[in-house]
C-alpha positions in Angstrom: -0.1 0.0 -0.1 1.4 3.2 -1.0 1.8 6.0 1.7 -0.8 8.2 -0.2 -3.4 5.3 -0.1 -2.5 4.6 3.7 -3.0 8.2 4.7 -6.3 8.2 2.7 -7.6 5.0 4.5 -6.3 6.7 7.8 -8.4 9.7 7.2 -11.4 7.7 6.3 -11.1 5.5 9.4 -11.0 8.5 11.7 -13.5 10.6 9.8 -16.2 7.8 9.6 -17.1 7.7 13.3 -17.2 11.7 13.4 -19.7 11.9 10.5 -21.6 9.0 11.9 -21.9 10.6 15.4 -22.4 14.3 14.5 -23.8 14.1 10.9 -22.8 15.6 7.7 -23.8 19.3 8.7 -22.4 18.7 12.5 -19.2 17.6 11.5 -16.7 20.0 10.4 -13.5 19.8 8.5 -11.8 21.1 11.7 -13.1 18.1 13.7 -11.5 15.8 11.2 -8.2 17.6 11.2 -8.1 17.3 14.9 -8.9 13.6 14.8 -6.4 12.8 12.1 -3.6 15.0 13.0 -3.1 16.4 9.5 -3.4 19.9 8.2 -6.5 20.8 6.3 -4.8 21.1 3.2 -3.5 17.5 3.5 -7.2 16.5 3.6 -8.2 18.3 0.5 -5.1 16.5 -1.1 -7.2 13.3 -0.6 -10.6 14.5 -0.9 -11.9 17.4 -3.3 -14.4 18.5 -0.6 -16.2 17.5 2.6 -19.0 15.8 0.7 -16.4 13.3 -0.9 -15.0 12.5 2.4 -18.4 12.1 3.9 -19.2 9.6 1.0 -16.2 7.6 1.6 -16.6 7.5 5.2 -20.2 6.4 4.9 -18.9 3.6 2.6 -16.3 2.5 5.2 -18.7 2.6 8.1 -21.4 0.6 6.2 -18.9 -1.9 5.0 -17.5 -2.6 8.6 -21.0 -2.9 9.7 -22.2 -5.0 6.9 -19.2 -7.3 7.5 -20.2 -7.7 11.2 -23.7 -8.4 10.3 -23.0 -11.1 7.8 -20.3 -12.7 9.8 -20.7 -16.4 10.3 -23.6 -16.8 8.2 -21.7 -18.8 5.6 -21.0 -21.4 8.1 -24.7 -22.2 8.4 -26.2 -24.7 6.1 -29.9 -23.8 6.5 -31.9 -20.7 5.7 -33.7 -20.3 9.0 -30.3 -20.7 10.9 -28.5 -18.3 8.6 -31.2 -15.6 8.9 -31.1 -16.2 12.9 -27.5 -15.8 12.9 -27.9 -12.5 10.8 -30.6 -11.2 13.5 -28.2 -12.2 16.3 -25.4 -10.4 14.7 -27.5 -7.2 14.4 -28.9 -7.5 17.8 -25.6 -8.4 19.8 -22.6 -7.2 17.9 -21.5 -3.5 19.0 -22.6 -1.0 16.5 -20.3 1.0 14.5 -19.1 4.1 16.6 -22.1 6.4 16.8 -24.6 3.8 16.0 -25.9 2.2 12.5 -24.4 4.1 9.6 -27.5 3.5 7.5 -30.1 4.8 10.3 -27.9 7.6 10.9 -27.6 8.5 7.2 -31.1 8.3 6.5 -32.3 10.2 9.3 -29.5 12.9 8.7 -29.8 13.1 5.1 -33.6 12.5 4.4 -34.0 16.0 2.9 -30.3 16.9 3.0 -27.1 16.0 1.3 -28.0 14.3 -2.0 -24.8 12.2 -2.3 -25.4 10.7 1.1 -28.9 10.2 0.8 -27.9 8.2 -2.7 -25.5 6.2 -0.6 -27.9 5.3 2.2 -30.4 4.3 -0.5 -28.0 2.1 -2.3 -26.9 0.6 1.1 -30.4 -0.2 2.1 -31.1 -1.7 -1.3 -28.2 -4.1 -1.0 -29.0 -5.3 2.2 -32.6 -5.8 1.4 -31.5 -7.8 -1.9 -29.1 -9.8 0.2 -31.7 -10.9 2.5 -34.2 -11.6 -0.1 -31.9 -13.7 -2.0 -31.4 -15.9 1.1 -35.2 -16.1 1.4 -35.6 -17.1 -2.3 -32.5 -19.6 -2.1 -34.5 -21.2 1.1 -37.7 -21.5 -1.1 -35.8 -23.2 -3.8 -34.2 -25.6 -1.4 -37.7 -26.3 0.2 -36.7 -24.8 3.6 -39.0 -21.7 3.2 -42.9 -21.7 2.5 -43.4 -21.3 -1.3 -46.1 -18.5 -0.7 -44.0 -16.2 1.2 -42.8 -12.9 -0.6 -38.9 -12.9 -0.2 -38.9 -9.0 -0.9 -41.6 -8.6 1.8 -39.8 -10.6 4.4 -36.4 -9.1 3.9 -38.2 -5.6 4.0 -39.9 -6.8 7.4 -36.6 -7.9 8.9 -34.9 -4.7 8.0 -37.8 -2.6 9.1 -38.0 -4.1 12.5 -34.3 -4.1 13.2 -33.7 -0.4 12.1 -36.9 0.6 13.6 -36.0 -1.0 16.9 -32.6 0.5 16.9 -34.1 4.2 16.5 -36.4 3.3 19.4 -33.5 2.3 21.6 -31.6 5.4 20.6 -34.4 7.8 21.2 -35.5 6.2 24.5 -31.8 6.3 25.5 -32.0 2.5 26.8 -31.8 -0.8 25.2 -34.4 -3.4 25.0 -36.3 -2.6 21.8 -33.7 -4.1 19.6 -33.4 -7.1 21.8 -37.2 -7.7 21.7 -37.3 -7.2 17.8 -34.8 -9.8 17.7 -36.9 -12.2 19.7 -39.8 -11.6 17.5 -37.9 -11.9 14.5 -36.7 -15.4 15.5 -40.2 -16.4 16.1 -41.2 -15.0 13.0 -38.6 -17.0 11.1 -39.8 -20.3 12.7 -43.2 -19.5 11.1 -41.8 -19.2 7.6 -40.1 -22.6 7.4 -41.5 -25.3 5.4 
């Protein structure tokens, strides 16, 4: 890895939690300068503007989050078990510093920064398609009821998990996400064939 690539990666790794905690508008380039320990001109040598750094930071945060959420799923041979591991990962693994990057990007940029809104929509779509494919593959193997709509099932999972995260955050305590995980596990048992 070249020194420039290494510096760029370090900037993103330090900026991602700041953007995730403070949002696009709340995070200043000065915040990033202080966290990274570089001059502002050095940041602009790697990123043409704050928006480009915010997009790269979201991608980094979401990739880290996605990797954690998908951990150990490939080791599970059956569909319901695989989906339950995913639920357990979302519920029990520590979130990215500042909370779920997707939830934060959606709430921070619903009418704000178009580039970050586009990235959040892309991330949400990819997550939904990923889960949808698991449900579809399970149907093809006869492990999931044939009448189940994979897109609706994937959307339900995401909505319940992300909504529970929002409730935990706004209420200032945990419990909603754990409850959502229990309900999703029960739901998954009902869709098995």
